[in-house]
C-alpha positions in Angstrom: 167.4 109.6 101.2 167.7 112.8 99.4 171.3 113.2 99.8 172.1 109.7 98.0 169.4 110.8 95.3 171.6 114.2 94.9 174.7 112.1 94.1 172.9 109.8 91.5 171.5 112.9 89.7 175.0 114.5 89.7 176.4 111.3 88.2 173.6 110.4 85.8 172.3 113.9 84.4 174.9 114.4 81.7 174.2 110.6 80.2 170.7 110.7 80.6 170.4 114.3 79.0 172.9 113.1 76.1 170.4 110.2 75.7 167.2 111.9 75.7 168.8 114.7 73.5 169.9 111.9 70.8 166.0 111.2 70.5 164.4 114.7 71.0 163.7 117.3 68.2 165.6 120.0 70.2 167.3 121.1 73.5 164.4 122.7 75.2 162.3 119.2 74.6 165.2 117.3 75.8 165.5 119.5 78.9 161.9 119.1 79.7 162.0 115.5 79.4 165.4 114.8 81.3 163.8 116.9 84.3 160.6 114.7 84.1 162.8 111.4 84.1 164.4 112.8 87.2 161.1 113.7 88.7 159.8 110.2 88.1 162.9 108.5 89.5 162.5 110.5 92.7 158.9 110.0 93.0 159.5 106.4 92.4 162.4 105.5 94.2 160.7 103.3 96.8 160.0 100.9 93.6 163.7 100.5 93.1 164.2 97.0 94.2 168.1 96.9 93.7 168.0 93.9 91.3 169.8 95.6 88.6 172.0 98.8 88.7 170.5 102.3 89.3 171.9 103.3 85.8 169.7 100.6 84.1 166.6 101.7 86.0 166.9 105.4 85.2 167.8 104.5 81.6 164.5 102.4 81.5 162.6 105.4 82.9 164.2 107.6 80.3 163.4 105.1 77.4 159.8 105.2 78.6 159.4 108.8 78.9 160.7 109.0 75.2 158.5 106.1 73.9 155.4 107.9 75.1 
């Protein structure tokens, strides 16, 4: 559901960006990584099982993106 994803994007964009920016060397890299994280979340939405919160799922994607 794209409308639901839009709401989650609106809700979590700033916190995810702040997390990424704390680890990235500059703003441009943080912006690129954040865009990649949300693209990955959108393309992998069917793998979200709902066992935990969406917040923890998106932050796990962010953590993995930074670690690689």
